[in-house]
Legacy VTK file of the C-alpha trace (Angstrom):
# vtk DataFile Version 3.0
C-alpha trace
ASCII
DATASET POLYDATA
POINTS 637 float
67.698 21.603 -20.663
68.757 20.735 -17.166
68.132 17.410 -15.535
66.001 19.116 -12.908
63.767 20.678 -15.598
63.370 17.329 -17.327
62.343 15.662 -14.066
59.825 18.444 -13.341
58.303 18.105 -16.808
58.096 14.350 -16.450
56.447 14.651 -13.034
53.990 17.206 -14.391
53.089 14.957 -17.319
52.535 12.102 -14.896
50.273 14.138 -12.580
48.352 15.964 -15.320
45.801 13.167 -15.967
45.060 12.937 -12.247
44.561 16.698 -11.983
42.211 16.661 -14.972
40.288 13.716 -13.529
39.968 15.489 -10.179
38.653 18.627 -11.845
36.112 16.600 -13.835
34.910 14.894 -10.653
34.381 18.307 -9.050
32.391 19.492 -12.055
30.548 16.213 -12.694
30.327 14.437 -9.308
27.643 12.087 -10.595
30.258 10.456 -12.846
32.793 9.863 -10.116
33.981 6.229 -9.948
34.417 6.628 -6.182
30.830 7.378 -5.281
27.353 6.344 -6.302
25.353 8.286 -8.864
23.851 11.608 -7.834
20.184 12.042 -8.774
18.485 15.425 -9.070
14.794 16.351 -9.178
14.917 17.139 -12.908
14.533 14.482 -15.580
18.052 13.743 -16.917
18.760 14.310 -20.595
20.097 10.753 -20.887
19.073 7.533 -19.179
20.958 7.172 -15.873
23.565 4.451 -15.730
22.587 1.046 -14.407
23.551 0.997 -10.695
23.338 -2.805 -10.478
25.383 -3.865 -13.506
28.337 -5.142 -11.468
26.208 -6.906 -8.866
24.108 -8.624 -11.520
27.246 -9.876 -13.207
28.690 -11.016 -9.909
25.600 -12.964 -8.879
24.809 -14.351 -12.321
23.189 -17.805 -12.173
22.713 -17.629 -8.381
19.319 -17.988 -6.736
17.737 -15.143 -4.794
18.252 -17.046 -1.531
21.950 -17.523 -2.323
22.345 -13.843 -3.149
20.633 -12.754 0.083
22.807 -15.144 2.102
25.973 -13.766 0.493
25.001 -10.157 1.099
23.974 -10.890 4.672
27.275 -12.679 5.363
29.254 -9.752 3.963
27.458 -7.361 6.262
28.341 -9.459 9.277
31.976 -9.657 8.209
32.150 -5.897 7.898
30.560 -5.525 11.364
28.028 -3.130 9.915
25.417 -1.805 12.313
22.656 -2.150 9.731
19.779 -4.405 10.680
19.027 -7.739 8.988
16.613 -7.528 6.027
13.542 -8.558 8.014
14.117 -5.685 10.468
14.911 -2.895 7.997
12.208 -0.266 7.824
10.589 -1.165 11.118
10.097 1.648 13.573
11.343 1.431 17.137
8.340 1.081 19.426
7.970 2.378 22.996
8.644 -0.257 25.639
5.256 0.333 27.258
3.472 -0.878 24.132
4.357 -4.492 24.923
2.844 -4.154 28.407
-0.527 -2.541 27.666
-3.682 -4.563 26.918
-4.186 -5.498 23.283
-7.480 -3.636 23.294
-8.925 -0.366 21.988
-9.344 2.828 23.970
-11.088 3.120 26.282
-9.775 -0.153 27.678
-12.743 -2.480 28.343
-13.203 -3.632 31.956
-12.066 -7.163 31.081
-8.929 -6.041 29.221
-5.830 -7.400 30.920
-2.341 -5.904 30.603
0.111 -8.044 28.676
2.664 -7.349 31.425
1.018 -6.100 34.606
4.175 -6.248 36.712
6.086 -4.368 34.068
3.446 -1.647 34.055
3.618 -1.303 37.843
7.392 -0.913 37.679
6.971 1.608 34.852
4.510 3.671 36.919
6.733 3.571 40.001
9.725 4.772 38.031
7.686 7.611 36.571
6.604 8.647 40.056
10.062 8.474 41.602
11.889 11.763 41.285
9.437 13.087 38.678
7.681 16.342 39.199
4.593 16.754 37.061
6.075 19.814 35.408
9.169 17.834 34.412
7.229 15.258 32.390
7.134 15.647 28.649
3.803 15.383 26.887
4.742 11.904 25.647
5.676 10.787 29.164
2.422 12.115 30.567
0.461 10.175 27.945
2.336 6.950 28.670
1.846 7.481 32.396
-1.910 7.929 31.924
-2.144 4.861 29.683
-0.308 2.743 32.236
-2.617 3.860 35.025
-5.707 3.252 32.884
-4.479 -0.264 32.079
-4.003 -0.921 35.785
-7.570 0.171 36.526
-6.761 3.483 38.215
-9.707 5.866 38.039
-9.144 9.222 36.265
-10.072 11.214 39.373
-7.188 9.579 41.235
-4.651 11.062 38.781
-3.341 14.582 39.555
-5.226 17.107 37.459
-1.966 18.682 36.266
-0.991 15.565 34.302
-4.384 13.928 33.775
-5.156 13.121 30.126
-8.256 11.614 28.501
-7.881 7.843 28.260
-11.614 7.087 28.387
-13.081 8.911 25.382
-16.842 8.679 24.934
-18.324 7.095 21.782
-18.774 9.623 18.983
-22.142 8.138 18.031
-24.824 6.161 19.798
-26.339 4.906 16.550
-23.337 3.665 14.544
-23.966 -0.087 14.277
-20.524 -1.478 13.435
-18.295 -3.084 16.030
-14.820 -4.403 15.271
-14.494 -7.641 17.180
-10.984 -8.957 17.763
-10.274 -12.547 16.726
-7.217 -14.486 17.872
-4.765 -15.200 15.075
-1.241 -16.542 14.716
-0.633 -14.734 11.422
2.480 -12.614 11.014
2.898 -9.867 8.473
3.399 -8.609 5.870
0.293 -10.216 4.332
-1.345 -10.674 0.948
-4.855 -12.067 0.393
-6.316 -13.345 -2.862
-7.504 -16.238 -5.001
-4.135 -17.843 -5.637
-5.418 -21.256 -6.727
-8.131 -20.050 -9.123
-10.913 -21.847 -7.223
-12.821 -18.699 -6.191
-11.754 -18.866 -2.548
-9.211 -16.912 -0.535
-5.632 -17.831 0.268
-3.166 -15.900 2.421
0.543 -15.316 1.947
1.980 -14.336 5.334
5.205 -13.735 7.241
6.658 -11.611 4.466
5.886 -14.210 1.809
7.450 -17.223 3.523
4.220 -18.865 4.757
1.112 -19.830 2.801
-2.381 -20.674 4.057
-5.424 -22.091 2.357
-8.700 -20.908 3.868
-11.415 -23.522 4.352
-15.119 -22.741 3.980
-15.492 -22.109 7.719
-12.620 -19.620 7.706
-10.079 -22.009 9.226
-6.488 -21.560 8.035
-4.538 -24.580 6.808
-0.812 -24.026 6.323
0.943 -25.416 3.245
4.564 -25.536 2.089
3.971 -23.479 -1.079
6.227 -20.604 0.049
8.374 -22.318 2.684
11.657 -21.663 0.835
11.045 -17.942 0.308
13.139 -15.416 2.240
10.721 -13.019 4.021
10.353 -9.532 2.597
8.856 -6.230 3.702
6.110 -5.982 1.040
3.790 -8.420 -0.774
2.046 -7.525 -4.055
-0.074 -10.239 -5.715
-1.055 -10.075 -9.396
-1.555 -12.428 -12.325
1.364 -11.035 -14.329
1.499 -13.906 -16.830
-2.242 -14.041 -17.538
-2.769 -17.718 -16.694
-5.656 -17.040 -14.289
-3.634 -17.603 -11.098
-2.280 -14.918 -8.803
1.494 -14.657 -8.703
3.393 -12.845 -5.950
5.988 -10.086 -5.842
8.023 -9.964 -2.614
9.844 -6.665 -2.083
12.824 -6.223 0.224
14.664 -3.344 1.783
18.304 -2.602 2.507
19.619 -3.508 -0.938
18.360 -7.076 -0.846
16.858 -8.229 -4.171
13.098 -8.542 -4.643
11.491 -11.828 -5.722
8.951 -12.422 -8.481
7.245 -15.728 -7.683
5.289 -17.339 -10.508
2.338 -19.465 -9.429
2.677 -22.877 -11.090
-0.856 -23.903 -10.137
-0.019 -27.102 -8.268
0.742 -25.649 -4.865
4.194 -24.465 -5.935
5.754 -21.078 -6.720
8.865 -20.638 -8.837
11.250 -17.690 -8.448
11.651 -16.091 -11.877
13.148 -12.766 -10.765
16.369 -12.880 -12.770
14.852 -14.735 -15.727
12.226 -11.998 -16.112
14.753 -9.144 -15.830
13.863 -7.923 -12.337
17.081 -8.603 -10.423
17.953 -5.319 -8.689
19.532 -4.177 -5.433
17.728 -1.009 -4.377
15.939 -0.239 -1.117
12.442 -1.125 -2.346
9.718 0.525 -0.262
6.653 0.286 -2.541
5.373 -1.406 -5.687
2.361 -1.164 -7.990
1.139 -3.304 -10.880
-0.090 -1.299 -13.872
-0.848 -1.971 -17.554
0.205 1.505 -18.627
-0.034 0.909 -22.392
-3.047 -1.453 -22.599
-1.149 -4.218 -24.337
-2.824 -6.765 -22.061
0.372 -7.426 -20.069
0.906 -6.137 -16.568
3.851 -3.807 -16.024
5.508 -3.110 -12.686
6.389 0.148 -10.916
8.952 -0.016 -8.107
9.585 2.876 -5.703
12.891 3.153 -3.874
14.279 5.275 -1.064
17.790 5.372 -2.519
17.424 5.489 -6.302
15.024 6.628 -9.048
11.602 5.098 -9.453
11.464 2.449 -12.162
8.695 1.181 -14.429
9.410 -2.259 -15.807
7.462 -2.781 -19.031
6.548 -6.395 -19.755
7.335 -7.301 -23.363
5.857 -10.012 -25.567
8.320 -12.573 -24.170
7.158 -11.904 -20.629
10.408 -10.143 -19.731
10.468 -6.831 -17.876
12.387 -3.919 -19.370
13.257 -0.729 -17.410
11.334 2.084 -19.126
10.596 4.844 -16.593
13.070 7.372 -18.006
11.836 6.873 -21.575
8.258 7.428 -20.400
9.025 10.647 -18.519
8.404 8.954 -15.176
11.050 10.447 -12.924
11.341 10.572 -9.144
14.992 10.509 -8.012
14.554 8.899 -4.578
12.754 9.063 -1.205
9.623 7.225 -2.337
7.369 6.125 0.525
4.160 4.952 -1.166
2.553 4.334 -4.571
-1.117 4.400 -5.572
-2.815 4.015 -8.966
-6.170 5.117 -10.380
-7.631 6.455 -13.610
-7.860 10.065 -12.438
-8.843 11.628 -15.773
-11.143 8.766 -16.894
-9.356 8.179 -20.183
-9.072 4.451 -19.528
-5.387 4.519 -18.556
-4.122 4.269 -15.001
-2.337 7.253 -13.503
0.216 7.084 -10.695
0.612 8.908 -7.381
4.082 8.839 -5.800
4.321 9.783 -2.117
7.724 10.883 -0.838
9.642 11.692 2.328
11.108 15.176 2.670
10.490 16.015 -0.980
7.499 16.966 -3.147
5.087 14.121 -3.850
3.985 13.771 -7.453
0.908 12.764 -9.429
1.722 11.442 -12.908
-0.948 11.340 -15.614
-0.792 8.888 -18.495
-0.991 10.754 -21.791
-0.482 9.965 -25.493
2.803 11.310 -26.851
3.135 13.569 -29.893
2.560 10.630 -32.237
-0.767 9.869 -30.576
0.142 6.167 -30.500
2.465 5.632 -27.562
1.890 6.624 -23.954
4.054 8.593 -21.571
3.637 10.355 -18.208
3.224 14.051 -17.434
3.071 15.770 -14.070
-0.337 16.887 -12.850
-0.771 20.329 -11.386
-1.212 20.744 -7.650
0.522 20.264 -4.313
-0.034 16.932 -2.596
1.983 17.313 0.597
1.910 18.934 4.023
3.518 22.342 4.228
6.969 22.784 2.711
7.825 19.376 1.264
5.940 17.673 4.082
6.491 13.933 3.951
3.671 11.708 2.690
3.671 8.389 4.552
0.578 6.805 2.960
-1.866 7.365 0.110
-4.970 5.706 -1.309
-7.634 6.352 -3.902
-11.305 6.160 -2.966
-14.587 7.374 -4.440
-15.658 9.466 -1.461
-19.028 10.569 -2.903
-19.767 7.639 -5.230
-19.752 9.770 -8.387
-17.619 7.277 -10.296
-14.442 9.375 -10.095
-11.487 8.410 -7.922
-10.538 10.849 -5.159
-7.166 10.950 -3.393
-6.289 10.581 0.298
-2.763 11.400 1.457
-1.390 11.187 4.995
1.713 12.096 6.953
3.318 10.527 10.009
4.619 13.917 11.169
1.867 16.544 11.088
2.639 20.066 12.225
1.077 21.038 15.548
-2.577 21.951 15.191
-2.912 20.568 11.663
-4.531 17.467 10.207
-2.371 14.490 9.309
-4.639 13.616 6.364
-5.784 15.498 3.281
-8.672 14.566 1.001
-8.611 15.735 -2.616
-11.909 15.572 -4.493
-11.767 14.704 -8.188
-13.673 17.433 -10.023
-13.095 15.823 -13.421
-10.426 16.359 -16.072
-7.712 15.500 -13.533
-8.516 18.501 -11.344
-8.188 17.670 -7.636
-9.516 20.057 -4.972
-8.665 19.871 -1.274
-11.913 19.300 0.668
-10.376 17.996 3.894
-11.923 20.512 6.230
-15.376 20.590 4.646
-15.553 16.775 4.555
-14.938 16.382 8.283
-12.047 14.066 7.566
-9.602 15.435 10.145
-7.010 13.573 12.200
-4.362 14.988 14.545
-2.298 11.805 15.061
0.542 10.820 12.762
-0.686 8.333 10.136
1.302 5.418 8.704
-1.329 3.663 6.582
-4.721 4.211 4.938
-7.274 1.478 4.296
-10.417 1.744 2.143
-13.357 -0.503 3.036
-17.157 -0.372 3.162
-17.646 -1.359 6.800
-21.438 -1.098 7.030
-22.223 -2.248 3.456
-24.130 0.918 2.614
-22.317 1.200 -0.730
-20.015 4.045 0.347
-16.366 3.452 1.118
-15.211 4.171 4.661
-11.633 4.819 5.766
-9.399 3.345 8.450
-6.125 4.987 9.450
-3.150 3.251 10.997
-1.368 5.630 13.346
2.014 5.892 15.027
2.584 3.908 18.218
0.485 4.887 21.283
-1.913 6.938 19.172
-5.327 5.420 18.462
-5.961 3.997 15.024
-8.869 5.938 13.532
-12.097 4.903 11.819
-14.074 7.319 9.629
-17.571 6.460 8.413
-18.642 7.803 5.037
-21.901 9.718 5.443
-23.299 8.493 2.120
-21.164 10.916 0.149
-21.828 13.941 2.357
-18.523 13.815 4.228
-17.009 11.695 6.984
-17.728 11.226 10.651
-15.214 9.741 13.059
-16.463 6.561 14.748
-13.233 5.262 16.248
-14.573 4.784 19.775
-18.081 3.818 18.667
-16.685 1.047 16.453
-14.122 -0.052 19.054
-11.325 0.427 16.549
-8.956 2.660 18.531
-6.005 0.315 19.039
-2.680 1.848 20.111
-0.025 -0.317 18.433
1.025 1.211 15.122
-0.636 -0.229 12.026
1.626 -0.053 8.986
-0.744 -1.698 6.498
-4.310 -2.989 6.126
-5.638 -6.084 4.380
-9.286 -7.086 4.005
-11.049 -10.322 3.131
-14.292 -12.284 3.340
-12.752 -15.565 4.412
-16.015 -17.487 4.855
-17.766 -16.117 1.782
-20.767 -14.950 3.826
-20.348 -11.194 3.371
-18.679 -10.556 6.715
-15.412 -8.680 6.390
-12.279 -9.512 8.288
-9.740 -6.758 8.739
-6.069 -7.589 9.135
-4.118 -4.743 10.718
-0.412 -5.427 10.228
1.703 -3.804 12.924
5.212 -2.439 12.752
6.718 -5.423 14.556
5.048 -7.933 12.219
2.180 -8.886 14.512
-1.280 -9.032 12.958
-4.523 -7.987 14.588
-7.564 -9.713 13.108
-10.816 -7.744 13.438
-14.216 -8.823 12.148
-17.016 -6.385 11.390
-20.256 -7.000 13.253
-23.560 -5.184 12.971
-23.698 -4.418 9.242
-27.300 -4.396 8.013
-26.615 -3.729 4.327
-26.687 -6.330 1.575
-23.657 -7.164 -0.564
-22.457 -8.707 -3.801
-19.063 -10.161 -4.557
-18.179 -10.103 -8.250
-15.382 -12.271 -9.654
-14.061 -11.210 -13.053
-11.292 -13.613 -14.059
-9.248 -12.434 -17.026
-10.554 -8.852 -17.090
-8.364 -5.791 -17.424
-6.928 -4.013 -14.431
-9.126 -0.935 -13.993
-12.337 -2.533 -15.292
-15.318 -0.722 -13.763
-18.423 -2.338 -12.304
-21.601 -0.395 -11.559
-24.337 -1.987 -9.446
-27.739 -0.241 -9.487
-30.266 -1.062 -6.751
-33.538 0.368 -5.431
-33.951 1.290 -1.802
-37.145 0.895 0.268
-38.491 4.116 -1.272
-37.944 2.722 -4.780
-35.125 5.221 -5.443
-32.301 3.905 -7.634
-28.745 4.106 -6.257
-25.671 3.212 -8.295
-22.461 2.017 -6.643
-19.149 2.152 -8.518
-16.143 -0.105 -8.014
-12.888 -0.568 -9.937
-11.163 -3.905 -10.443
-7.744 -4.386 -8.842
-5.132 -7.079 -9.348
-7.075 -9.870 -7.592
-9.970 -10.002 -10.135
-12.518 -9.648 -7.335
-14.834 -6.866 -6.163
-17.020 -6.603 -3.090
-19.892 -4.121 -3.361
-22.102 -2.964 -0.507
-25.712 -2.569 -1.662
-27.365 -0.874 1.314
-31.001 -1.941 1.583
-31.112 -3.284 -1.985
-31.934 -6.982 -2.128
-31.833 -7.164 -5.917
-29.277 -5.615 -8.252
-31.503 -4.196 -10.946
-28.578 -3.809 -13.307
-24.934 -4.870 -13.079
-22.839 -3.131 -15.730
-19.233 -3.956 -16.582
-17.139 -1.339 -18.393
-13.797 -1.779 -20.115
-11.457 1.040 -18.982
-12.049 4.208 -21.000
-15.289 3.204 -22.699
-18.680 4.709 -21.898
-20.735 1.761 -23.156
-20.859 -1.329 -20.933
-19.068 -4.423 -22.095
-21.774 -6.525 -20.489
-25.007 -5.909 -18.556
-26.655 -8.380 -16.206
-30.120 -7.767 -14.766
-31.987 -8.879 -11.655
-28.990 -10.256 -9.807
-29.770 -11.459 -6.286
-27.801 -9.903 -3.442
-25.766 -11.598 -0.711
-23.831 -14.089 -2.769
-20.857 -14.458 -5.109
-21.300 -14.029 -8.840
-18.676 -15.148 -11.371
-18.691 -13.381 -14.724
-16.583 -15.409 -17.121
-15.157 -15.167 -20.624
-15.916 -11.530 -21.370
-14.121 -10.072 -24.389
-11.384 -7.623 -23.438
-12.931 -4.740 -25.383
-11.135 -1.953 -27.205
-10.031 0.985 -25.091
-9.193 4.304 -26.721
-5.788 4.277 -28.466
-5.341 0.652 -27.466
-2.948 -1.371 -29.598
-3.366 -4.530 -27.595
-3.159 -7.589 -29.823
-6.092 -9.239 -28.037
-8.342 -6.167 -28.039
-10.636 -7.460 -30.773
-10.296 -11.195 -30.203
-13.390 -13.355 -30.239
-14.541 -14.847 -26.966
-17.402 -17.112 -25.912
-20.564 -15.551 -24.544
-20.278 -14.415 -20.927
-21.689 -16.559 -18.176
-22.773 -15.727 -14.650
-22.815 -18.211 -11.795
LINES 1 638
637 0 1 2 3 4 5 6 7 8 9 10 11 12 13 14 15 16 17 18 19 20 21 22 23 24 25 26 27 28 29 30 31 32 33 34 35 36 37 38 39 40 41 42 43 44 45 46 47 48 49 50 51 52 53 54 55 56 57 58 59 60 61 62 63 64 65 66 67 68 69 70 71 72 73 74 75 76 77 78 79 80 81 82 83 84 85 86 87 88 89 90 91 92 93 94 95 96 97 98 99 100 101 102 103 104 105 106 107 108 109 110 111 112 113 114 115 116 117 118 119 120 121 122 123 124 125 126 127 128 129 130 131 132 133 134 135 136 137 138 139 140 141 142 143 144 145 146 147 148 149 150 151 152 153 154 155 156 157 158 159 160 161 162 163 164 165 166 167 168 169 170 171 172 173 174 175 176 177 178 179 180 181 182 183 184 185 186 187 188 189 190 191 192 193 194 195 196 197 198 199 200 201 202 203 204 205 206 207 208 209 210 211 212 213 214 215 216 217 218 219 220 221 222 223 224 225 226 227 228 229 230 231 232 233 234 235 236 237 238 239 240 241 242 243 244 245 246 247 248 249 250 251 252 253 254 255 256 257 258 259 260 261 262 263 264 265 266 267 268 269 270 271 272 273 274 275 276 277 278 279 280 281 282 283 284 285 286 287 288 289 290 291 292 293 294 295 296 297 298 299 300 301 302 303 304 305 306 307 308 309 310 311 312 313 314 315 316 317 318 319 320 321 322 323 324 325 326 327 328 329 330 331 332 333 334 335 336 337 338 339 340 341 342 343 344 345 346 347 348 349 350 351 352 353 354 355 356 357 358 359 360 361 362 363 364 365 366 367 368 369 370 371 372 373 374 375 376 377 378 379 380 381 382 383 384 385 386 387 388 389 390 391 392 393 394 395 396 397 398 399 400 401 402 403 404 405 406 407 408 409 410 411 412 413 414 415 416 417 418 419 420 421 422 423 424 425 426 427 428 429 430 431 432 433 434 435 436 437 438 439 440 441 442 443 444 445 446 447 448 449 450 451 452 453 454 455 456 457 458 459 460 461 462 463 464 465 466 467 468 469 470 471 472 473 474 475 476 477 478 479 480 481 482 483 484 485 486 487 488 489 490 491 492 493 494 495 496 497 498 499 500 501 502 503 504 505 506 507 508 509 510 511 512 513 514 515 516 517 518 519 520 521 522 523 524 525 526 527 528 529 530 531 532 533 534 535 536 537 538 539 540 541 542 543 544 545 546 547 548 549 550 551 552 553 554 555 556 557 558 559 560 561 562 563 564 565 566 567 568 569 570 571 572 573 574 575 576 577 578 579 580 581 582 583 584 585 586 587 588 589 590 591 592 593 594 595 596 597 598 599 600 601 602 603 604 605 606 607 608 609 610 611 612 613 614 615 616 617 618 619 620 621 622 623 624 625 626 627 628 629 630 631 632 633 634 635 636
């Protein structure tokens, strides 16, 4: 054998492993060591590899603040163009937005531009060298808004580019007005009873500022969260069951989230890593859910860049990734999460809104053993056209029949179509699109959906946060017979984009304050005025997530009306009672059971009632260790 042949064989033997590895990478790109994992729409046959194993090892024993500082420093060193964590996910806003009055359309006579000189320059530039036919529709709208803010009458604007900036009220009888209140709050926000004293506290500025609310509604800042790095989402819940709300702070751009445990003495402790929640995905949404009724809250996290994850809380209080084992699979592009018991079996189901991919509704079901739970996909399309992106979603009982209906919205509706869809729950997890028949139609792109009973008639109304320079929208529930738009009548048509809504009765007098969090972090505080209905606030400390409360009242004609509400993570419910001054019967139902856990009679309206020490109750298929525990008799205050 010649020397040349020997060298060729040796070279071939040396290159063979590389050729095989290259071929395997072409066939199985998801296993390439040179790229991140590739996720498909189908549930994988094996659990996907942990994408954060190396980072967790690298940052072991470091605090969340230290980790964020390290990652931020690395980005600067690499001269990356990516924005800092507090800016990630925010939408670029038109320059004119910072000049217009902070007022609803039509602009009131006393509304002053935030930058009058800037608006004049803007108008002059639009006039110079611009033929009306050369203006885009967006430019025409901005031009009209600028002129309206400067007090120019519509008839003075050329008819070829004149647009309606002074819409007439939709109703002359709708009583609610949304009055703007000055506030220094910055978003994102979370409201709730954090100190367990039946009041309201506010986490603000992405979780880095904390306020106690005094009885007159005045905010008093404390240092409880002063060391927290701001995030893009705040999700309060009592995850450890000690009666105090804790706080999850989510972050985007690969920065880790923070789980802050409420210590009860004005301090929060970061237990993210200790509880098993240290991760580095682009977190865009979160939801607390007790999917298996073991009495411990579990956590669902939705990401834009990796599969959705459900962290199951075990007996030690640690969170274990379990989504794949439970059949809960969404590979990426999550935009929003919403939970409700769609099929009324006592277990919460999960809606996952997505961008550029099919949104999904997951139903909780018993597995083949009948003991454990898992998730299955519900039938139906919950998007807009071909894989139309869902930007926001919420559950609401639109006709007060006790079943949760679904609202989904898109920020990019097709021309001539509605940006919202309303699905009525017909029972047995069957959802039917009733958007058109309900009158719930909106042409503007929608970024957020809020559910609130504005007029205290017992029926939940809807507020929509829209894209910049489009009016936020208000829809009044016509006592279960559909919706009627009352944006102008209620003075709720503000133009700066609202990315989330928060609601609270800060003074405890039944008046509702609305906090509209805008894309740049500013907060608009609106208070409802003109409601004539009565109300009842029910506090249920220690009760299960998803507990149902039914308040039955008689109207002036002695007809009984029943209003249904479902308990969220803050252990508090606010129920509008219409003309009812006395709650004839207040029934409290454990999720999944048809018989009330407790019934209170002749409860006076217009105050707060605390129902304490109720037994948890046994839900169907529940294996919760505390399901049959003895508890003292309930008390109402």
